[in-house]
C-alpha positions as CSV (number, residue, x, y, z in Angstrom):
1,X,89.3,-70.7,-60.4
2,X,93.1,-71.7,-58.3
3,X,94.0,-67.5,-58.4
4,X,91.0,-66.8,-57.2
5,X,90.7,-69.7,-54.2
6,X,94.7,-68.5,-54.0
7,X,92.9,-65.2,-53.2
8,X,89.8,-66.0,-50.4
9,X,92.2,-67.9,-48.7
10,X,94.6,-64.7,-48.6
11,X,92.0,-62.6,-47.3
12,X,90.7,-65.5,-44.9
13,X,94.2,-65.0,-43.4
14,X,94.3,-61.4,-43.3
15,X,91.3,-61.6,-41.5
16,X,91.7,-64.0,-38.8
17,X,95.2,-61.7,-38.0
18,X,93.0,-58.7,-38.0
19,X,90.0,-59.8,-35.8
20,X,92.8,-62.2,-33.7
21,X,94.1,-58.3,-33.4
22,X,90.6,-56.5,-31.9
23,X,89.9,-59.8,-30.0
24,X,92.6,-59.7,-27.6
25,X,93.4,-56.2,-27.3
26,X,96.5,-56.4,-29.3
27,X,97.0,-53.0,-30.3
28,X,94.7,-52.6,-33.8
29,X,95.6,-51.2,-37.3
30,X,93.7,-48.8,-39.5
31,X,95.1,-51.4,-41.7
32,X,93.2,-54.4,-39.8
33,X,89.6,-52.2,-39.7
34,X,90.2,-52.1,-43.9
35,X,90.6,-56.3,-43.5
36,X,87.5,-56.1,-41.6
37,X,85.6,-53.8,-43.6
38,X,86.4,-55.2,-46.6
39,X,84.9,-58.3,-45.9
40,X,81.5,-57.0,-44.2
41,X,81.1,-55.1,-47.4
42,X,81.9,-51.6,-44.8
43,X,83.5,-48.7,-47.2
44,X,85.3,-46.8,-45.2
45,X,84.1,-43.5,-43.5
46,X,84.7,-40.2,-44.8
47,X,84.5,-36.7,-42.6
48,X,84.4,-35.1,-46.7
49,X,80.6,-34.2,-45.5
50,X,82.3,-32.3,-42.0
51,X,82.4,-28.4,-41.8
52,X,86.3,-27.6,-42.5
53,X,86.7,-25.8,-39.7
54,X,85.1,-29.4,-38.0
55,X,87.3,-31.8,-39.8
56,X,90.2,-29.8,-38.4
57,X,89.4,-30.3,-35.1
58,X,88.2,-34.4,-35.0
59,X,91.8,-34.8,-36.9
60,X,93.3,-32.9,-34.2
61,X,90.8,-35.1,-31.2
62,X,92.3,-37.7,-33.2
63,X,96.2,-37.3,-33.3
64,X,96.1,-36.1,-29.7
65,X,93.6,-39.0,-28.5
66,X,95.7,-41.3,-30.5
67,X,92.6,-42.6,-33.0
68,X,92.7,-43.9,-36.9
69,X,93.6,-40.9,-39.6
């Protein structure tokens, strides 16, 4: 049970860092977003269902305007 407790404490610390980054306007990373999603039980959104041409436009837009990959 000690290992599970340690893992939960580490996850809580990492989540706190991610939330601080979001709340105080520092650069929030893709890893921060993944940690927040995991804590909420929400899977990463995927755009596999999107038309391939539209997916290229979305990826270009993200690259130009600094969106997460």
